[in-house]
C-alpha positions as CSV (number, residue, x, y, z in Angstrom):
1,M,71.2,-40.6,-174.5
2,S,70.1,-39.0,-177.7
3,A,66.6,-38.1,-178.4
4,T,66.6,-40.9,-181.3
5,Q,67.6,-43.6,-178.7
6,Q,65.2,-42.6,-176.2
7,V,62.4,-42.9,-178.8
8,L,63.7,-46.3,-179.8
9,A,63.8,-47.6,-176.4
10,Q,60.1,-46.6,-175.8
11,A,59.1,-48.3,-179.1
12,A,60.8,-51.4,-177.6
13,D,59.0,-51.2,-174.4
14,N,55.8,-51.0,-175.9
15,N,56.5,-53.7,-178.6
16,A,55.2,-56.6,-176.7
17,G,51.7,-54.9,-176.0
18,L,51.4,-54.0,-179.6
19,A,52.2,-57.4,-180.4
20,A,49.6,-58.8,-178.3
21,I,46.9,-56.5,-179.7
22,G,47.9,-57.5,-183.4
23,Y,47.5,-61.0,-182.6
24,G,44.2,-60.5,-181.1
25,L,42.9,-58.6,-184.1
26,S,44.2,-61.3,-186.5
27,A,42.4,-64.1,-184.5
28,I,39.3,-62.0,-184.5
29,G,39.7,-61.7,-188.2
30,A,40.1,-65.4,-188.7
31,G,37.1,-66.2,-186.7
32,V,35.1,-63.7,-188.4
33,G,36.2,-65.3,-192.0
34,V,35.7,-68.7,-191.1
35,G,32.1,-68.0,-189.9
36,L,31.4,-66.3,-193.4
37,I,33.0,-69.1,-195.1
38,W,31.0,-71.8,-193.5
39,S,27.8,-69.5,-193.4
40,A,28.1,-69.4,-197.5
41,V,28.9,-73.2,-197.7
42,V,25.7,-73.9,-195.8
43,N,23.6,-71.5,-197.6
44,G,24.8,-72.9,-200.9
45,T,24.2,-76.4,-200.0
46,A,20.7,-75.5,-199.0
47,R,20.0,-73.9,-202.3
48,Q,21.8,-76.7,-204.5
49,P,22.3,-79.9,-202.6
50,E,23.7,-81.8,-205.6
51,A,26.9,-79.0,-205.2
52,R,27.7,-80.2,-201.6
53,G,30.8,-81.8,-202.6
54,Q,32.4,-79.0,-204.7
55,L,31.3,-76.5,-201.9
56,M,32.7,-78.4,-199.2
57,G,36.1,-78.5,-200.9
58,I,36.0,-74.8,-201.8
59,G,35.0,-74.2,-198.0
60,W,37.9,-76.4,-196.5
61,A,40.4,-74.6,-198.9
62,T,39.4,-71.1,-197.9
63,F,39.1,-72.0,-194.1
64,V,42.7,-73.2,-194.4
65,L,43.7,-70.0,-195.8
66,A,41.9,-67.9,-193.3
67,E,43.7,-70.0,-190.4
68,L,46.8,-69.4,-191.9
69,V,46.3,-65.5,-191.6
70,M,45.9,-66.0,-187.9
71,L,48.9,-68.4,-187.6
72,I,51.0,-65.9,-189.3
73,G,49.6,-63.3,-186.7
74,L,50.8,-65.8,-184.0
75,V,54.3,-66.1,-185.4
76,V,54.6,-62.3,-185.7
77,F,53.5,-61.9,-182.2
78,F,56.2,-64.2,-181.0
79,I,58.8,-62.4,-183.3
80,A,57.7,-58.9,-182.0
81,S,57.6,-59.8,-178.5
82,A,60.7,-61.7,-178.3
83,G,62.7,-58.3,-179.1
């Protein structure tokens, strides 16, 4: 077995563990993002109650985007750990 094949075999062995770490980091990032989004919505609503509807719409849209990042991390985790 050549040195390149040995390195590739070691990388395949580490792949599942690294995928789990990557998914964990994406979940933490999404959690922080969601917290920041809704704190900004609450803060904006407290400052201007009449803008509540518009702020909630923006809040939900950005919430979905933040959660999509986490779901993409989950998909990448399953793809990386399957190989």
